[in-house]
N, C-alpha and C positions, 0 to 999 in steps of 0.2 A: 504494500500500500504506500503510495507516494503522497505525502502530506501536501507538497506544493501543488500537485495535480488536483488533489481534493479542494484546495483553496481556490483554484482557478475554475473549477467546474461550475457552470451556470448556463441557463438558457434564458432567452428573452420571452416573456409571456406576452403574446400578441392576441389577446382575447377581448371580446366585447365587454363593456363595463356592466356592473351590477350595483344598483343603488337602492336606497330606501323605497323610492317610488316604483321600482321594479319588483319588489318583494311582496308577495301575497300577504294580506293581514293574518292569515293562518299559517304558522310555520310548518304544520303537517302537509298542507297543500303545497307549499313551496318546496318542501323536501321531496314530495312525490314528483313534482315537475322536473327537478334536477335529477332525481333517480331515473325516471323514465328516459331522460335525455342521454344518460350514459349507459343504460342497461344493455344496449346492443354492442357497445364498444369494449366491454370488459368481460372476462370469464366469470368473475364473481363480484359484481358491483355491490353486493350486500355484505362484503367483507368489511369489518370494522374493528378498530382497536378499542378494547374495553380497559379503561384505567380505573383501578381501585386503590384503596389504602389497606395495607395489611395490618395484622394485629399489633405490630410494633410501630405503626404510624408511617411506614415507608410506602412509597408508590409502587404499584405493580401494573404492568400492561401486557396485554396479549391480544391476538386477533381471533375473533369468532365471527359467526355469520348471523346477520339479521334475519329473523324468521317471521316478523310481523310488525306492522306499523299502522297506527290509527290514532284517534284523538285521545286514547287512554295512555299511549306511550309506545316504546319500541321494545320488542321482545327477542330474547335469545335463550337458548337451552344449553344446559351443562350439567355436570355432576355437582350436587350440592355439597359434597365432601371435598371437592377440589380446593386448590389454593384460592381461587376466586370465590368459591362458595363460602369458605371460612372467612375471607375478607369481608364479603357482603353481609354475613351474619353479624360481624362485629361492627361494621360501619356501612350501613345500607345506602351508600351513595356511589355514583360512578360518573365518568365522562366517556362518551363515545366519540370516535373520530373516524370519519369516512374520507379517504384520500383518493381522488379520481384524477390522476395526473394527466391522462390523455386530453381532458378538457380544462386542465388547470384549475380545478375546484376542490374544495374540501368543506366538510360540514362537521361542526362540533355540537354535541348535545350533552348537557349536564343535567343531572336530576337525582331524585331519590329512587331507590330500587325496592321492589316488592316481588315476592314469588307469585307466579300465576297460579290459578286454582288447578287442582288435580285433573279435572276433566279436560282442561285445555292442554295440559301436558300429555294426557293419554291420547288425545286426538293427534297431536304432532308426532308422538313416539310411534303410533300406529301407522303413520304415513311414511316412515323412514324405511329404506331398504333393509332387508333382514340382516345383512352383515353389519350395518351400522347399529342396529338394535343389539346384536350380540356383543359388539365391541363396547357399547355403553354399559352393558351389564357386567362385562368381564374386566374392564379396566379399573384398577384402583387409582383413578386419576390424580396426578401430582405426587403420588407416593413413590419412594425408591423401590425399584425392582432389580433383581439380580442380573437379568439379561433379556434379550429378545425372546429367548426360548420360553421364559416364564410367562410372558404375555401371550404367546401363541398357545401355550398349554391352557391358560385360563380361557382363551377364546374357544378352543376346541371343547373344553368341558361344558361351557354354557351352551354352545351350539348343539352338543350331543344331548344335553339335558332337556332341550326343547325341540328335539328333532321332529316330533309328531304334532307340533302346534306352534302357535305364535309365541314370540318372546315377550313376556310381560314387562311393562315398564318398571324398573327398579324404583323403590320408594325414595332413594337418594338421588334420583335424576329427574330434572324437570326444568321449567322455564322461569325466567326473571323478566320483569317489565321495568324498564327505566321510565319514570314519570318525569318529563322534562320541566325544569324551571329556568332553562336558558338554552337558546339555540344561537349558533353563529354560522353564517354562510360566507365563505371566502372565495373570491374570484381573483386569480392571478392577473396582473396588469403590467404593462411595460414599465421598466425602470424601477421595479419593486414598489411601485405606488399602487399596491393592491387594494381591491374593494373588500370591505368587511361590513356585513350587516348583522347586527345582534338583535335578537328578540328577548325581551324580559317581561315578566308579568306586569300588567297595569293595575293590579289590585282589585279589579272588578270582573275578572273572568276572561279578559282579553290580553293582548300583547302590545307592548311598546316596541316599535322598530327604530333603531338608531344606527348611525354610521360610526364605525371605529377607525381610528388612524391605523395605517398598516404597520 
C-alpha cells in the first residue's frame, strides 16, 4: 500500500445538485426515490453499514442487508446473540449508512432500535432459501470456532435434523427495526462542495428539512 498514492486518489463528482427544495417532505418517500434510482445499477443496493455501540461504549460497524422499509422504520434480520444483538440489547440505538458510489450518493439514518414481532420474523425466515435457514440455525454467530470444519459439521447436523421438513426459525434469530429520528441525504458535487440535506423531527409528527455544509 502506497500512502502517497492513497493521498492522491480522488475523483471529481460531476452530478446534478440536490437541495432542500428537491427533497420530498417525507424522508421515507425520498429514500424510496433514491433507492429505486440505483436499484438496477448495483448487485445489492440494500447493503448497509449498521453502526452500534458495544457494551464497553466502543463503536462497532458491519454490513447487513435491508429487508424492509416503510413509515415504521427500516428492518434487518440477524442473530440476537451476535455481537450486534448484544450491543443492541445494551444500547438500542444505531446508525445506518447506504453508500451508492456509482451515483455519488449516500444516505445516513439514525434512530432507536426495537425487535420486530415474532410473526414478522417467521414470515421472513420462511421466505429464505433453505441453506440460509440452516446456516442461521447452525451458526453461533460472533463466537470463536475452532475451524471451518466445525461450522460445516454444525450445518450438516441441522440440515440432517430437519431433512423431512422445514427448518424452524430459531428463537434467537429475528428482525430489528430502526425507528429513525434523523435522516441525511448526501449528493457528491464538484470541488467537494457536496449537497447534504438533513431531516429532523419538527415536534408535531413531521420533519424539518435543512441544508448542511459539506
